[in-house]
N, C-alpha and C positions, 0 to 999 in steps of 0.2 A: 504494500500500500504506500510505503514511503517513496518508492521509485516512481509510482504513478503520480504522486503529488509533486515530486521534483520535476518530472517531465512536463506536467501541466504548467508549473511555474515558469519553466524555461520557455515553453511555447508562448505563453502570454507575454513574457518579457521581450520576445523577439518580434512580436507584432508591431509594425510601425517603427522598427528600429532605424530605418533609413529615411523616415519622414512620411508624410501622407502620400497616398497613391496619386499618380499623375496620369491624365488621359493622353494617349499618344496623338501626335500631330496627324490629322487625316491626310495631309499632302504627302506624307512619307509612307503611308500604308501601301502594301503591294496587294494586287488582286489574289484571291484564293488560288492555291495551286492544285486542288483536287486531292488533298491528303485525306486518307481514311485510316482510322485507328480502331481496332476491335480486339476483343479478348475476353477472358474470364478470370475470376479470382475466387478462391474459397479459403475458409479458415475452419479449423476444427481439430479434433483428436482422432487419430486413426490407430487401429491395432493391427498387428501383423500375425 
């Protein structure tokens, strides 16, 4: 439980560490390149 609390504190401390978010300049945006990402993830306990 201590590790989880420490991890939560570190995550909260890192939020906004470099300042508030900034919107990108629309003139510098490139058109979409047709990139597709897919996959799956799972978590659990398995026995052999």
